[in-house]
PAZALO-159214 format. One line per 2 residues: their letters; for each residue x, y, z of C-alpha. Coordinates in nm, 4 decimals. Layout:
N
A> X:Y:Z ~ ... .
***
This chain:
265
MS> 0.1654:-1.0996:-0.1638 ~ 0.4003:-1.3980:-0.1449 .
EL> 0.3100:-1.7420:-0.2753 ~ 0.3010:-1.8679:0.0821 .
AR> 0.0495:-1.5941:0.1630 ~ -0.1622:-1.6832:-0.1368 .
EM> -0.1667:-2.0518:-0.0438 ~ -0.2776:-1.9655:0.3100 .
ER> -0.5515:-1.7475:0.1630 ~ -0.6722:-2.0350:-0.0537 .
QS> -0.6751:-2.2726:0.2420 ~ -0.8337:-2.0358:0.4876 .
GK> -1.1846:-2.1142:0.3695 ~ -1.2901:-1.7531:0.4074 .
EI> -1.5836:-1.6477:0.2013 ~ -1.5085:-1.3512:-0.0259 .
FT> -1.7741:-1.0828:0.0101 ~ -1.8775:-0.9206:-0.3180 .
SG> -2.1097:-0.6375:-0.4101 ~ -2.3499:-0.8740:-0.5836 .
RT> -2.5779:-0.9306:-0.2812 ~ -2.9206:-0.7673:-0.2901 .
CP> -3.0268:-0.8112:0.0741 ~ -3.1318:-0.4613:0.2044 .
DC> -2.9587:-0.5171:0.5357 ~ -2.6415:-0.6250:0.3529 .
NE> -2.6532:-0.3171:0.1328 ~ -2.6880:-0.0927:0.4382 .
TI> -2.3970:-0.2700:0.6079 ~ -2.1810:-0.2163:0.3043 .
RE> -2.2805:0.1466:0.2781 ~ -2.1759:0.2045:0.6374 .
AK> -1.8585:0.0067:0.5890 ~ -1.7659:0.2139:0.2848 .
LI> -1.8289:0.5329:0.4823 ~ -1.6064:0.4121:0.7621 .
QT> -1.3279:0.2982:0.5310 ~ -1.3358:0.6314:0.3458 .
SL> -1.3031:0.8173:0.6758 ~ -0.9819:0.6273:0.7508 .
LP> -0.8144:0.7379:0.4258 ~ -0.6324:1.0665:0.3750 .
TH> -0.8751:1.3370:0.2593 ~ -0.6184:1.4768:0.0144 .
GL> -0.2513:1.4689:-0.0745 ~ 0.0290:1.6354:0.1183 .
RN> 0.2344:1.9132:-0.0396 ~ 0.4773:2.1688:0.0935 .
ES> 0.7931:2.3409:-0.0382 ~ 0.9963:2.0167:0.0007 .
VD> 0.7731:1.7281:-0.0956 ~ 0.4643:1.6367:-0.2920 .
IA> 0.2613:1.3252:-0.1981 ~ -0.0466:1.1855:-0.3741 .
FR> -0.2401:0.8611:-0.3492 ~ -0.4996:0.6509:-0.5201 .
FI> -0.7257:0.3872:-0.3659 ~ -0.9495:0.1622:-0.5725 .
PF> -1.1182:-0.1289:-0.3892 ~ -1.2120:-0.4436:-0.5790 .
SD> -1.5681:-0.4133:-0.4578 ~ -1.7436:-0.1571:-0.2442 .
VG> -1.4862:-0.1891:0.0298 ~ -1.1428:-0.3487:0.0195 .
GD> -0.8504:-0.4897:0.2113 ~ -0.5950:-0.2333:0.1097 .
FV> -0.5044:0.0485:0.3477 ~ -0.3143:0.3800:0.3003 .
DF> -0.2152:0.6680:0.5198 ~ 0.0464:0.9418:0.5393 .
FL> 0.0828:1.2360:0.7818 ~ 0.3198:1.4798:0.9469 .
LP> 0.4858:1.3671:1.2697 ~ 0.5597:1.6091:1.5560 .
NG> 0.9321:1.5973:1.4764 ~ 0.8817:1.7233:1.1206 .
LI> 0.9151:1.3832:0.9571 ~ 0.6471:1.2423:0.7245 .
AI> 0.5151:0.8925:0.7938 ~ 0.3748:0.6796:0.5087 .
YL> 0.2242:0.3369:0.5278 ~ 0.0269:0.1176:0.2994 .
GD> -0.0667:-0.2471:0.2904 ~ -0.2810:-0.5242:0.1606 .
VV> -0.4879:-0.7621:0.3731 ~ -0.5243:-1.1180:0.2505 .
GK> -0.8713:-1.1594:0.0980 ~ -1.1246:-0.9080:-0.0253 .
GL> -1.4466:-0.7392:0.0688 ~ -1.5983:-0.6573:0.4086 .
SA> -1.3995:-0.8982:0.6245 ~ -1.0711:-0.7776:0.4722 .
AM> -1.1775:-0.4155:0.5216 ~ -1.2488:-0.4842:0.8908 .
FA> -0.9006:-0.6339:0.9380 ~ -0.7465:-0.3375:0.7501 .
AL> -0.9122:-0.1005:0.9957 ~ -0.7701:-0.2974:1.2806 .
VM> -0.4205:-0.2744:1.1290 ~ -0.4524:0.1020:1.0731 .
GT> -0.5611:0.1587:1.4289 ~ -0.2729:-0.0551:1.5600 .
LR> -0.0201:0.1331:1.3487 ~ -0.1505:0.4694:1.4695 .
GI> -0.1116:0.3514:1.8264 ~ 0.2463:0.2279:1.7680 .
HK> 0.3554:0.5823:1.6745 ~ 0.3589:0.6577:2.0462 .
TG> 0.6551:0.4246:2.0830 ~ 0.8754:0.5968:1.8213 .
TD> 0.9209:0.5926:1.4470 ~ 1.1940:0.3405:1.3786 .
TA> 1.0449:0.1667:1.0812 ~ 1.1758:-0.1859:1.1553 .
RV> 1.0497:-0.1622:1.5166 ~ 0.7068:-0.0330:1.3996 .
LA> 0.6577:-0.3383:1.1832 ~ 0.7912:-0.5735:1.4467 .
LL> 0.5443:-0.4323:1.7000 ~ 0.2628:-0.4511:1.4523 .
NE> 0.3407:-0.8184:1.3886 ~ 0.3664:-0.8854:1.7657 .
RL> 0.0329:-0.7262:1.8404 ~ -0.1460:-0.8998:1.5533 .
AQ> -0.0019:-1.2281:1.6732 ~ -0.1328:-1.1719:2.0272 .
RP> -0.4884:-1.2308:1.9124 ~ -0.4497:-1.4120:1.5819 .
IR> -0.7402:-1.4513:1.3407 ~ -0.7122:-1.7712:1.1362 .
GR> -0.6248:-1.6945:0.7708 ~ -0.5902:-1.3206:0.8292 .
FC> -0.2660:-1.1296:0.7873 ~ -0.1364:-0.8518:0.5671 .
ST> 0.1606:-0.7207:0.3730 ~ 0.2686:-0.3846:0.5059 .
LY> 0.5178:-0.1151:0.4173 ~ 0.6087:0.1595:0.6654 .
AV> 0.8242:0.4557:0.5598 ~ 0.9510:0.7809:0.7125 .
FS> 1.0716:1.0710:0.4967 ~ 1.2794:1.3615:0.6239 .
PA> 1.2170:1.6803:0.4210 ~ 1.5296:1.8392:0.5784 .
SR> 1.7769:1.5673:0.4812 ~ 1.5746:1.4108:0.1872 .
EL> 1.6343:1.0710:0.3507 ~ 1.3778:0.7962:0.3041 .
IF> 1.3810:0.5121:0.5535 ~ 1.1410:0.2202:0.5191 .
SN> 1.0748:-0.1348:0.6227 ~ 0.8828:-0.3922:0.4233 .
AG> 0.6634:-0.6802:0.5383 ~ 0.5845:-0.8588:0.2134 .
MP> 0.4879:-0.5648:-0.0058 ~ 0.6043:-0.5195:-0.3713 .
LP> 0.9320:-0.3273:-0.3740 ~ 0.9010:0.0496:-0.4178 .
LL> 1.0172:0.2008:-0.7473 ~ 1.2513:0.4997:-0.7608 .
VS> 1.2930:0.7127:-1.0699 ~ 1.5986:0.9356:-1.0345 .
GT> 1.7328:1.1188:-1.3374 ~ 1.7046:0.8747:-1.6244 .
AC> 1.7318:0.5628:-1.4061 ~ 1.4427:0.3548:-1.2597 .
RQ> 1.5117:0.0909:-0.9990 ~ 1.3534:-0.1113:-0.7187 .
LG> 1.4326:-0.0313:-0.3564 ~ 1.5046:-0.2544:-0.0595 .
EG> 1.3813:-0.6081:-0.0173 ~ 1.0709:-0.7804:0.1059 .
GL> 0.9960:-0.9510:0.4412 ~ 0.7416:-1.1748:0.6081 .
PS> 0.3793:-1.0494:0.6096 ~ 0.2437:-0.8863:0.9228 .
GM> 0.0612:-1.1258:1.1562 ~ 0.1792:-1.4448:0.9942 .
FP> 0.4739:-1.5542:1.2124 ~ 0.5364:-1.4422:1.5728 .
GS> 0.8806:-1.3008:1.6367 ~ 0.9423:-1.1812:1.2781 .
IY> 1.2012:-0.9075:1.2382 ~ 1.2400:-0.6603:0.9566 .
GR> 1.5141:-0.4834:0.7699 ~ 1.5603:-0.1080:0.7672 .
HV> 1.6370:0.0440:0.4282 ~ 1.7833:0.3940:0.3889 .
VQ> 1.7709:0.5797:0.0554 ~ 1.9190:0.9253:-0.0003 .
LV> 1.6884:1.1075:-0.2380 ~ 1.7623:1.4243:-0.4362 .
TG> 1.5530:1.7032:-0.5914 ~ 1.3317:1.5616:-0.8649 .
DS> 1.3298:1.2023:-0.7403 ~ 0.9990:1.0207:-0.7322 .
VL> 0.9102:0.7024:-0.5416 ~ 0.6167:0.4762:-0.6246 .
FA> 0.4657:0.2644:-0.3443 ~ 0.1946:0.0251:-0.4641 .
TD> 0.0054:-0.2868:-0.3536 ~ 0.0228:-0.6008:-0.5636 .
GL> -0.3162:-0.5254:-0.7216 ~ -0.1301:-0.2897:-0.9531 .
HE> 0.1848:-0.4946:-0.9997 ~ 0.0002:-0.8163:-1.0808 .
LR> -0.2781:-0.6715:-1.2952 ~ -0.3042:-0.8890:-1.6087 .
NG> -0.4241:-0.8182:-1.9560 ~ -0.6388:-1.0493:-2.1711 .
EG> -0.3338:-1.2591:-2.2585 ~ -0.2370:-1.3154:-1.8941 .
VE> 0.0642:-1.0884:-1.9036 ~ 0.1302:-0.8956:-1.5786 .
FC> 0.1415:-0.5159:-1.5872 ~ 0.4617:-0.5220:-1.3725 .
TA> 0.6416:-0.7489:-1.6152 ~ 0.5373:-0.5639:-1.9293 .
QM> 0.5028:-0.1945:-1.8491 ~ 0.5428:-0.0935:-1.4851 .
GA> 0.9064:0.0205:-1.4987 ~ 0.8697:0.1918:-1.8323 .
AW> 0.5541:0.3755:-1.7199 ~ 0.7117:0.4929:-1.3972 .
AQ> 1.0270:0.6084:-1.5758 ~ 0.8125:0.8570:-1.7711 .
CR> 0.6993:1.0213:-1.4512 ~ 1.0284:1.1920:-1.3566 .
HK> 0.9019:1.5357:-1.4760 ~ 0.5467:1.4963:-1.3489 .
SA> 0.3923:1.6086:-1.0176 ~ 0.2865:1.3417:-0.7669 .
TE> -0.0783:1.3740:-0.8768 ~ 0.0123:1.3599:-1.2427 .
SA> 0.2326:1.0546:-1.1820 ~ -0.0450:0.8679:-0.9995 .
DF> -0.2958:0.9506:-1.2769 ~ -0.0446:0.8501:-1.5454 .
VF> 0.0268:0.5126:-1.3898 ~ -0.3462:0.4383:-1.3517 .
DR> -0.4180:0.5517:-1.7066 ~ -0.1475:0.3119:-1.8316 .
QV> -0.2880:0.0196:-1.6301 ~ -0.6384:0.0847:-1.7701 .
AF> -0.5044:0.0883:-2.1218 ~ -0.2956:-0.2201:-2.0564 .
SD> -0.5958:-0.4099:-1.9317 ~ -0.8208:-0.2878:-2.2123 .
GS> -1.0480:-0.1298:-1.9519 ~ -1.1410:-0.4584:-1.7853 .
VP> -1.2191:-0.4441:-1.4099 ~ -0.9205:-0.5299:-1.1879 .
HD> -0.9531:-0.8487:-0.9840 ~ -0.7844:-0.7037:-0.6697 .
DI> -0.7757:-0.3864:-0.4681 ~ -0.5248:-0.1322:-0.6037 .
SV> -0.3542:0.1338:-0.3907 ~ -0.0718:0.3681:-0.4788 .
VV> 0.1269:0.6370:-0.2932 ~ 0.3603:0.8668:-0.4913 .
LK> 0.6328:1.0690:-0.3165 ~ 0.8009:1.3471:-0.5208 .
VL> 1.0992:1.5434:-0.3803 ~ 1.0639:1.9098:-0.4758 .
R> 1.3833:2.0537:-0.3240 .
***
């Protein structure tokens, strides 16, 4: 999330919901919210002869403001989106559900990634909620051409490991629902067999150890570079194992979500 987004979060005055409440009604509400949020996530990864996709979703508390989805489109393309709502807990999870439903509805208008994010921003701006917005990344992968096209609204840049090289992809953009009329770039990457792409929310990138050093700064690139011979599931597990070791097992202070795309042929 950008510094501007963080400042707006600090000034929003929104109460952060945590799992520390003991009220029976609150506990039941959280249990139901967790059930609903789980139902919105993919039930498993996606794998065929061309591509292998895996994900991990770890909310900061019982429910979180991250969202993740991927699925086959009628034209044979694979859609992937993930994002991070400003804030944490139940209110962030509710807004995340709104964003996911809006994105699903936008698919009826086509799959141009820049237009999808522009429409999402427009629809969130129609009925704005003070202090609520999100970073969002929307991608489309073609198994036939191995072409990855994506647009980015304030998410950390994806990481590509190809051969022995590891690099960031594309550029950022304004978060969804922050400024009416925002437009987004469209980034096209030609992938080859064996390439792996890591999409992650900033909970992973900005994880800090006891000395205040960020995981992204210290180990992210090196960890991802070691995943070029691993499956999507192995890669996701490896990155999470590395972040746990880096943080000495301490509990993260933000939601963490990851999607791994591995080109098989």
